[in-house]
C-alpha positions in Angstrom: -25.6 9.6 -0.2 -26.0 9.7 -4.0 -27.1 13.3 -3.7 -24.2 14.3 -1.3 -22.0 12.9 -3.5 -23.5 14.9 -6.5 -22.8 18.1 -4.7 -19.1 17.2 -4.0 -18.0 16.2 -7.4 -14.1 16.9 -7.4 -13.3 20.2 -8.2 -9.4 19.7 -8.4 -9.2 17.2 -11.2 -6.6 17.9 -13.7 -9.4 17.5 -16.3 -11.2 20.8 -15.3 -10.9 23.2 -18.3 -9.1 25.7 -15.7 -5.9 23.6 -15.7 -3.6 23.6 -18.5 -0.1 23.6 -16.6 0.7 20.2 -14.9 3.1 21.6 -12.5 0.6 24.4 -11.6 -2.2 21.9 -11.0 0.1 19.6 -9.1 1.3 22.8 -7.1 -2.5 23.4 -6.1 -3.7 20.0 -5.7 -1.0 18.0 -3.9 -0.8 20.1 -0.6 -5.0 19.8 -0.3 -4.2 15.8 -0.5 -1.4 16.0 2.0 -4.0 18.1 4.3 -6.8 15.6 4.1 -4.3 12.6 4.9 -4.2 14.7 8.1 -0.9 13.0 9.3 2.5 15.0 9.1 4.5 14.4 12.5 7.9 15.8 13.4 10.1 12.6 12.3 13.0 11.7 14.3 16.5 12.3 12.6 16.9 9.8 10.1 18.4 6.5 11.0 18.0 2.7 11.1 19.3 -0.1 13.2 20.3 -3.4 11.4 18.8 -5.8 13.5 19.7 -8.9 11.5 21.4 -10.0 8.0 21.2 -13.2 6.1 22.4 -14.7 3.0 19.6 -16.1 0.8 19.5 -17.5 -2.8 20.8 -14.8 -4.9 20.3 -11.8 -2.3 21.4 -10.4 1.0 18.5 -9.8 3.3 18.6 -7.2 6.3 16.3 -6.7 9.0 16.2 -3.1 10.2 14.0 -0.7 12.4 13.7 2.6 10.5 13.7 5.8 13.0 10.1 7.2 12.8 8.7 9.2 15.5 8.9 9.4 19.1 6.1 6.8 19.3 7.5 4.1 17.1 10.0 2.9 14.7 9.1 1.0 11.3 10.2 -2.7 10.8 11.8 -3.1 7.6 13.1 -6.0 5.5 15.4 -4.8 2.7 16.4 -7.4 -0.2 19.7 -6.4 -1.7 20.8 -8.3 -5.0 24.1 -10.2 -4.7 26.9 -9.5 -7.3 25.2 -6.0 -8.3 27.2 -3.2 -8.2 25.3 0.1 -6.8 23.5 2.5 -6.9 20.6 0.2 -8.0 16.8 1.1 -8.6 14.7 0.4 -5.8 11.2 -0.4 -5.0 8.7 -0.5 -2.3 6.9 -3.7 -1.9 3.5 -2.9 0.0 1.8 -5.9 1.4 -1.9 -6.5 0.9 -4.6 -6.3 3.8 -6.5 -9.6 3.1 -8.3 -9.6 6.6 -4.8 -11.1 7.7 -3.2 -9.1 10.4 -1.0 -11.5 11.8 1.3 -11.3 9.0 2.6 -8.2 6.9 5.8 -8.3 4.9 5.6 -12.0 5.1 2.6 -12.0 2.5 5.3 -10.6 -0.2 8.8 -12.5 1.4 9.0 -16.0 2.3 11.1 -17.4 5.3 12.1 -20.8 6.2 9.7 -22.9 8.4 6.8 -20.6 7.8 3.5 -21.3 8.8 1.5 -23.6 6.2 -1.3 -21.0 6.3 0.9 -18.0 5.5 2.3 -20.1 2.7 -1.0 -21.1 1.2 -2.2 -17.4 1.5 0.8 -16.0 -0.6 0.0 -18.8 -3.2 -3.4 -18.1 -3.5 -3.1 -14.4 -3.4 0.3 -14.0 -5.1 1.5 -17.3 -6.6 5.2 -16.8 -5.4 7.2 -14.4 -3.0 7.3 -11.5 -5.4 9.5 -9.3 -3.4 12.1 -12.1 -4.1 11.3 -12.3 -7.7 11.8 -8.6 -7.9 15.4 -8.7 -6.0 16.5 -11.4 -8.4 15.6 -9.2 -11.4 18.5 -6.6 -10.0 16.3 -4.2 -7.9 16.7 -3.4 -4.3 13.2 -4.1 -2.5 12.1 -3.0 0.9 8.7 -4.4 2.5 7.6 -2.8 5.8 5.1 -4.1 8.1 2.3 -1.4 7.6 0.5 -0.3 10.9 -1.8 -2.8 12.8 0.0 -5.7 10.6 2.9 -8.1 11.4 5.1 -6.9 14.1 2.8 -3.8 14.3 -0.6 -5.9 15.1 -2.8 -5.6 17.8 -1.4 -7.6 20.7 -4.5 -9.8 21.2 -2.5 -11.4 23.9 -2.3 -8.1 26.0 -5.8 -7.3 26.1 -7.6 -7.2 29.2 -10.0 -10.1 29.3 -12.5 -7.8 31.3 -12.8 -5.2 28.5 -12.6 -7.4 25.7 -16.2 -6.8 23.4 -18.7 -9.7 23.6 -19.1 -9.9 20.1 -15.3 -11.5 20.0 -15.1 -12.9 23.4 -15.2 -16.2 22.0 -12.3 -15.6 19.7 -10.3 -14.0 22.2 -10.8 -17.1 24.4 -9.5 -19.1 21.6 -6.5 -17.2 20.9 -5.5 -17.3 24.6 -6.2 -21.2 24.5 -3.6 -21.9 21.7 0.0 -21.3 21.1 1.1 -18.1 19.1 1.2 -18.7 15.5 -0.3 -21.9 15.5 -3.3 -22.3 12.7 -5.7 -22.1 15.6 -4.3 -18.9 17.1 -4.0 -17.2 13.7 -7.5 -17.6 13.0 -8.8 -16.4 16.3 -6.3 -13.6 16.4 -7.1 -12.4 13.0 -10.8 -12.3 13.9 -10.2 -10.2 17.0 -7.9 -7.8 15.1 -10.8 -7.4 12.7 -13.4 -6.5 14.8 -11.0 -4.0 16.6 -10.2 -2.3 13.6 -13.3 0.1 13.3 -12.3 0.9 17.1 -8.6 1.7 16.2 -9.9 4.0 12.9 -12.3 5.8 15.3 -9.4 6.4 17.7 -6.9 7.6 14.9 -9.8 9.9 13.6 -10.7 11.1 17.0 -6.7 12.3 17.3 -7.1 14.5 14.2 -5.2 12.0 12.0 -6.4 9.4 9.3 -5.5 6.0 8.8 -4.3 6.3 5.2 -2.4 9.3 6.4 -0.4 7.3 8.8 0.4 4.8 6.0 1.4 7.2 3.5 3.7 9.0 6.0 5.2 5.7 7.1 5.8 4.8 3.4 7.4 8.3 2.6 9.6 7.7 5.6 10.6 4.2 3.9 11.5 6.3 0.9 13.6 8.5 3.2 15.6 5.5 4.3 16.0 4.0 0.8 17.3 7.6 -0.5 20.0 7.6 2.2 21.4 4.2 1.2 24.5 4.6 -0.6 23.6 1.4 -2.9 20.2 3.0 -3.7 19.9 5.4 -6.8 17.5 8.0 -5.4 16.4 9.0 -8.8 15.1 5.4 -9.4 12.7 4.7 -6.8 9.3 2.9 -7.6 6.5 1.2 -5.6 3.9 -1.5 -6.1 1.2 -3.3 -4.3 -2.1 -5.2 -4.6 -5.3 -4.4 -2.7 -4.6 -2.5 0.3 -1.1 -2.3 -0.9 -2.4 -1.1 -4.3 -3.9 1.7 -2.5 -0.7 2.5 -0.6 0.9 2.5 -3.8 -1.5 5.1 -5.4 -1.3 7.4 -2.5 2.4 7.1 -2.0 3.3 7.9 -5.5 0.7 10.8 -5.4 2.1 12.2 -2.3 6.0 11.8 -3.1 7.5 13.0 -6.1 10.5 10.9 -5.4 8.5 7.9 -6.8 9.4 7.6 -10.3 7.3 4.6 -11.3 4.5 2.9 -9.8 2.2 -0.3 -10.2 -1.3 -0.2 -8.5 -3.2 -3.5 -8.5 -6.7 -4.3 -7.4 -7.3 -0.7 -5.9 -8.4 1.9 -8.7 -11.9 2.8 -9.0 -14.1 6.1 -9.2 -15.6 6.3 -5.9 -19.1 7.3 -7.2 -19.5 3.8 -8.3 -18.9 2.3 -4.8 -21.5 4.1 -3.1 -24.5 1.6 -3.6 -23.4 -1.8 -3.0 -19.5 -1.7 -2.6 -18.6 0.4 0.6 -17.7 -2.8 2.6 -14.0 -1.9 2.8 -11.5 -1.4 5.3 -11.5 1.6 7.2 -7.8 2.1 5.9 -8.9 3.3 2.5 -11.1 6.5 3.4 -9.7 9.9 3.3 -12.4 12.0 5.0 -13.1 15.2 3.0 -10.9 14.3 -0.1 -13.7 13.4 -2.4 -15.0 17.1 -2.9 -11.6 17.7 -4.2 -10.1 14.7 -5.8 -11.5 11.2 -6.6 -9.0 8.4 -6.4 -7.7 8.7 -10.0 -7.5 12.4 -9.8 -5.3 12.0 -6.7 -3.2 9.3 -7.9 -2.3 11.1 -11.3 -0.5 13.6 -9.0 2.3 10.9 -9.8 2.6 12.3 -13.4 4.9 12.6 -14.8 5.9 9.5 -13.4 5.0 6.2 -15.0 1.7 4.6 -13.6 0.5 1.0 -14.3 -2.9 0.2 -13.1 -3.7 -3.5 -13.2 -7.6 -4.4 -12.7 -9.1 -7.8 -12.0 -12.2 -8.1 -14.1 -13.7 -10.8 -11.8 -12.9 -8.5 -8.6 -15.8 -8.2 -6.6 -14.8 -5.5 -4.4 -15.2 -3.1 -7.3 -17.8 -2.6 -9.7 -16.2 -3.2 -13.1 -17.9 0.0 -14.4 -15.9 2.0 -11.5 -12.8 0.4 -12.6 -13.2 1.1 -16.4 -14.0 4.6 -15.4 -11.0 5.3 -13.3 -8.8 3.9 -16.0 -10.5 5.8 -18.6 -9.9 9.2 -16.5 -6.2 8.2 -15.9 -6.0 7.6 -19.6 -7.5 11.1 -20.2 -5.2 12.8 -17.6 -2.1 11.6 -18.9 -2.9 12.4 -22.7 -4.0 15.8 -21.4 -0.6 16.1 -19.7 1.1 15.0 -23.1 2.3 11.9 -21.5 -0.1 9.5 -22.6 3.2 6.6 -23.0 3.6 6.9 -19.3 0.1 5.5 -18.1 -1.2 2.1 -19.0 -4.2 0.4 -17.7 -4.4 -3.5 -18.1 -7.5 -5.7 -17.3 -7.0 -9.5 -16.4 -9.6 -12.0 -16.3 -9.2 -12.9 -12.7 -10.1 -12.4 -9.3 -8.5 -10.3 -6.8 -5.2 -11.1 -6.9 -1.4 -10.3 -8.1 -0.2 -13.4 -10.0 3.2 -13.9 -11.6 2.2 -12.9 -15.1 0.7 -9.7 -13.4 4.1 -9.2 -11.7 6.1 -9.8 -14.7 4.3 -6.8 -16.4 5.1 -4.6 -13.5 8.6 -5.7 -13.4 8.8 -4.8 -17.2 7.1 -1.7 -16.4 10.1 -0.9 -13.9 12.6 -2.1 -16.3 11.3 0.4 -18.6 11.0 3.7 -16.4 13.5 2.8 -13.6 
């Protein structure tokens, strides 16, 4: 594995001596990223159905279905500041993975009467529903359910008992025995979803697509919708997320030049450092064939001249510290070579894998500066 990686060192890094123009490099490299993501279906005409509207403390919440493809719409929650005149800056809030598939947008947005387990997960990971903190800062915020999460989760209750794999039959039976959304059901359903994740990834790959590609396309479609709203300033759109949401933030910023500022938390590393002891991540993070062209920091640098904040957690066991540091160092060099050193910041927190309020506040300040 180490030999193969050494044979496939990224050849399209902006740090290569042949690149002097940022625009020329992006013209060559971004199409490669989009090609490797391998998902670009013909979209339906842009539209969204408003399913629900309610008033919250300091903001209005709209629940919408964004028209996406003939196969699916994208469920989204839009938070709109009260008493603010548009057009306003907007942020795509990207939820984490956390081995919890029964909830998606709920991880960053609270709701009355929510399950105690959800409140606990959010408290431990985020400390607060950060989408709400951001909307009260004056931003329009949108949070979708990523594929395989929340309203788009695997319907465990609809699986054919005769075909359920023996490895998760006990969990499947437990899910069937308890009311949906009860703590016992949530625990059992997440176990089943976790097992079926690799089968889902294989199936996506067999169709000629990739899971990250599906996520990036859906997130770009979310930007399409934001840019179409009269209360959004399309020139001031950002994105932020933790963990799986951090990777989505990195790839969305890389793929879509409409993103002007991005925050990536808990998902930035050089893949060479991952190979020996840190390849236990979800299938949602691997883009087949990308590494010989672009490592993750190289791809994320396609966001330049957009402003990029990377937040690393020193106690994070998902990535070796050397890989996290090397990625920040590479991005620092890339932005410096592009003549944009002030538009990149890499910050290390002495914390485990999380996105706590102090980290969120740094992100919000970053958006205040660049959006």
